[in-house]
RODO-2510 file (C-alpha; in nm, 4 decimals, decimal comma):
residues 199
     n   res          X          Y          Z
     1     m    -3,0513     2,9293     2,0138
     2     s    -2,9125     3,0718     1,6903
     3     f    -2,5810     3,1283     1,8681
     4     h    -2,5564     2,7591     1,9625
     5     s    -2,6794     2,6075     1,6332
     6     i    -2,3878     2,6464     1,3955
     7     e    -2,4812     2,3410     1,1851
     8     k    -2,7591     2,5106     0,9874
     9     s    -2,7098     2,3302     0,6579
    10     a    -2,7051     1,9597     0,5755
    11     m    -2,3438     2,0010     0,4660
    12     d    -2,2452     2,1354     0,8083
    13     r    -2,4312     1,8502     0,9817
    14     f    -2,2344     1,5976     0,7699
    15     q    -2,5545     1,4448     0,6328
    16     w    -2,3775     1,3796     0,3022
    17     l    -2,1421     1,1230     0,4603
    18     i    -2,1933     0,7575     0,3711
    19     p    -2,0925     0,5406     0,6654
    20     v    -1,9180     0,2151     0,5779
    21     p    -1,8970     0,0004     0,8894
    22     g    -1,5642    -0,1454     0,9840
    23     v    -1,3425     0,0426     0,7371
    24     f    -1,0815     0,1272     0,9980
    25     h    -1,0743    -0,2380     1,1077
    26     i    -1,0176    -0,3389     0,7456
    27     r    -0,7247    -0,0987     0,7314
    28     m    -0,5828    -0,2452     1,0522
    29     a    -0,6212    -0,5965     0,9113
    30     a    -0,4589    -0,4881     0,5831
    31     v    -0,1586    -0,3460     0,7686
    32     d    -0,1318    -0,6685     0,9676
    33     a    -0,1544    -0,8737     0,6458
    34     i     0,1342    -0,6765     0,4942
    35     w     0,3354    -0,7289     0,8130
    36     r     0,2659    -1,1033     0,8092
    37     t     0,3524    -1,1324     0,4403
    38     h     0,6523    -0,9039     0,4009
    39     i     0,8092    -0,8479     0,7436
    40     r     0,7309    -1,1094     1,0123
    41     d     0,9064    -1,4132     0,8662
    42     r     1,2584    -1,4709     1,0018
    43     k     1,3987    -1,5443     0,6526
    44     v     1,2569    -1,2166     0,5219
    45     q     1,4139    -1,0280     0,8119
    46     e     1,7569    -1,1628     0,7176
    47     n     1,7424    -1,0216     0,3618
    48     t     1,9971    -0,7472     0,3119
    49     g     1,8234    -0,4354     0,1826
    50     g     1,4819    -0,5962     0,2305
    51     t     1,1620    -0,4462     0,3663
    52     f     1,2416    -0,5335     0,7284
    53     e     1,5784    -0,3587     0,7078
    54     l     1,4171    -0,0499     0,5549
    55     f     1,1574    -0,0451     0,8325
    56     c     1,4381    -0,0707     1,0886
    57     m     1,6011     0,2334     0,9315
    58     l     1,2738     0,4235     0,9824
    59     c     1,2337     0,3035     1,3422
    60     p     1,5809     0,2007     1,4657
    61     k     1,4764     0,1770     1,8326
    62     d     1,1730    -0,0393     1,7556
    63     s     1,3300    -0,3213     1,5530
    64     l     1,2455    -0,5846     1,8161
    65     k     0,8865    -0,4630     1,8340
    66     l     0,8684    -0,4657     1,4539
    67     a     0,9840    -0,8270     1,4456
    68     t     0,7372    -0,9498     1,7065
    69     n     0,4255    -0,7338     1,7426
    70     p     0,4274    -0,3830     1,5926
    71     g     0,1449    -0,1360     1,6412
    72     y    -0,0856    -0,0014     1,3746
    73     c     0,0654     0,3489     1,3657
    74     m     0,4198     0,2212     1,3153
    75     l     0,3172    -0,0034     1,0274
    76     n     0,0755     0,2447     0,8693
    77     d     0,3299     0,5263     0,8663
    78     g     0,6148     0,2976     0,7619
    79     i     0,4270     0,1378     0,4718
    80     q     0,3118     0,4711     0,3350
    81     h     0,6564     0,6259     0,3762
    82     l     0,8328     0,3330     0,2066
    83     i     0,5984     0,3203    -0,0932
    84     k     0,6324     0,6955    -0,1477
    85     t     1,0101     0,6609    -0,1329
    86     h     1,0078     0,3603    -0,3675
    87     l     0,7863     0,5460    -0,6142
    88     l     1,0172     0,8487    -0,6124
    89     v     1,3148     0,6239    -0,6888
    90     c     1,1137     0,4513    -0,9638
    91     w     1,0246     0,7873    -1,1183
    92     e     1,3905     0,8842    -1,1235
    93     h     1,4863     0,5549    -1,2899
    94     v     1,2155     0,5891    -1,5532
    95     a     1,2714     0,9609    -1,6131
    96     e     1,6521     0,9074    -1,6108
    97     s     1,6938     1,2223    -1,4015
    98     d     1,5696     1,3610    -1,0744
    99     l     1,2115     1,4857    -1,0517
   100     s     1,2986     1,8545    -1,0419
   101     n     1,4764     1,8274    -1,3781
   102     f     1,1852     1,6227    -1,5137
   103     a     0,9414     1,8925    -1,3972
   104     k     1,1524     2,1645    -1,5634
   105     t     1,0934     1,9989    -1,9008
   106     k     0,7204     2,0768    -1,8518
   107     p     0,6012     1,7351    -1,9675
   108     e     0,2607     1,6859    -2,1237
   109     w     0,0013     1,4770    -1,9379
   110     v     0,0477     1,2013    -2,1971
   111     d     0,4192     1,1814    -2,1083
   112     i     0,3408     1,1607    -1,7364
   113     e     0,0887     0,8814    -1,8008
   114     a     0,3433     0,6925    -2,0109
   115     k     0,6038     0,7161    -1,7329
   116     a     0,3459     0,6017    -1,4751
   117     r     0,2565     0,3006    -1,6919
   118     e     0,6233     0,2152    -1,7264
   119     i     0,6622     0,2259    -1,3464
   120     l     0,3576     0,0050    -1,3082
   121     e     0,4932    -0,2502    -1,5548
   122     k     0,8539    -0,2529    -1,4291
   123     y     0,8246    -0,2008    -1,0551
   124     m     0,4900    -0,3518    -0,9509
   125     a     0,3770    -0,7133    -0,9462
   126     g     0,1328    -0,7304    -1,2365
   127     t    -0,0245    -0,9860    -1,4640
   128     d     0,3152    -1,1130    -1,5836
   129     f     0,4343    -1,1816    -1,2281
   130     q     0,3659    -1,5553    -1,2619
   131     k     0,6170    -1,5719    -1,5482
   132     l     0,8855    -1,4431    -1,3104
   133     r     0,7881    -1,7026    -1,0503
   134     h     0,8013    -1,9947    -1,2950
   135     q     1,1528    -1,9311    -1,4227
   136     l     1,4391    -2,1649    -1,3466
   137     n     1,5929    -2,1195    -1,0024
   138     s     1,9169    -1,9958    -1,1580
   139     k     1,7301    -1,7140    -1,3378
   140     q     1,4999    -1,6179    -1,0505
   141     d     1,5640    -1,2967    -0,8619
   142     q     1,3720    -1,3545    -0,5394
   143     k     1,4736    -1,0220    -0,3901
   144     r     1,3240    -0,8372    -0,6878
   145     e     1,0100    -1,0520    -0,6761
   146     k     0,9590    -0,9713    -0,3080
   147     q     1,0117    -0,6021    -0,3773
   148     l     0,7567    -0,6081    -0,6621
   149     l     0,5030    -0,7751    -0,4329
   150     f     0,5688    -0,5309    -0,1492
   151     n     0,5352    -0,2372    -0,3866
   152     w     0,2016    -0,3703    -0,5131
   153     d     0,0575    -0,4516    -0,1706
   154     s     0,1717    -0,1283    -0,0099
   155     l     0,0387     0,0738    -0,3030
   156     m    -0,2983    -0,1013    -0,2643
   157     y    -0,2930    -0,0194     0,1063
   158     t    -0,1982     0,3443     0,0477
   159     l    -0,4809     0,3801    -0,2036
   160     l    -0,7198     0,2192     0,0464
   161     a    -0,6073     0,4673     0,3128
   162     l    -0,6553     0,7609     0,0747
   163     t    -1,0019     0,6487    -0,0321
   164     t    -1,1185     0,5924     0,3243
   165     n    -0,9844     0,9307     0,4342
   166     n    -1,1425     1,1135     0,1393
   167     g    -1,4677     0,9189     0,1112
   168     a    -1,4218     0,7725    -0,2377
   169     i    -1,6605     0,4843    -0,1689
   170     s    -1,6781     0,3245    -0,5154
   171     l    -1,2979     0,3213    -0,5512
   172     m    -1,2705     0,1797    -0,2006
   173     q    -1,5072    -0,1045    -0,2948
   174     d    -1,2892    -0,1856    -0,5956
   175     l    -0,9770    -0,1882    -0,3779
   176     l    -1,1334    -0,4153    -0,1169
   177     w    -1,1376    -0,7040    -0,3659
   178     h    -0,7569    -0,7080    -0,3485
   179     w    -0,7680    -0,7788     0,0242
   180     v    -1,0014    -1,0815     0,0232
   181     p    -0,7366    -1,3283    -0,1078
   182     m    -0,4684    -1,1491     0,0938
   183     f    -0,6652    -1,2036     0,4157
   184     l    -0,7249    -1,5682     0,3241
   185     a    -0,3524    -1,6224     0,2627
   186     c    -0,2631    -1,4661     0,5994
   187     g    -0,5131    -1,6701     0,7974
   188     k    -0,7575    -1,3834     0,8517
   189     h    -1,0543    -1,5924     0,7371
   190     k    -1,3112    -1,3965     0,9373
   191     y    -1,2185    -1,0711     0,7618
   192     a    -1,2102    -1,2411     0,4234
   193     m    -1,5553    -1,3934     0,4663
   194     h    -1,7211    -1,0761     0,5969
   195     l    -1,5542    -0,8667     0,3293
   196     s    -1,6572    -1,0972     0,0458
   197     k    -2,0168    -1,1061     0,1778
   198     f    -2,0199    -0,7258     0,1963
   199     l    -1,8813    -0,6904    -0,1552
***
């Protein structure tokens, strides 16, 4: 019996885990919401250098599937890959050099935080996003606005994926509030209602 009972402690029996029902389904719905918002529309697909084109570069053989009905794995991997790539490019713009040279300067934590804040303010849709939207049509840069929104939504999804994989329940609950209006906007009313009741 001792040979067959390897889970002697509560830690080994995973008794410390807190189950949150439906988290994977929320992630699937979040991926679908990003697809509906940033990729599915025919006008969005025609944007040169847009999110759809970048996805097609990642999966060149699956561009038709991406346009009509992509799977979870394709979207999950693509979203996380694109946001990591976008963030690396943003770091290089803010640091005004590549990351290896920035690392060689041995920056203090305060400097890293300042650069991260600058990225958040310049390259993510934040509280001032409405000001961009309410400019005159001649001054609007719709391509930049769409990129800011994609960066924000994909970063929220990547954080949600990290928290669900690592069990950071309180952070996950904070992130779920982002998805309630997103689900409502995409027509996923069932998810939005259940999620808001849960929260």
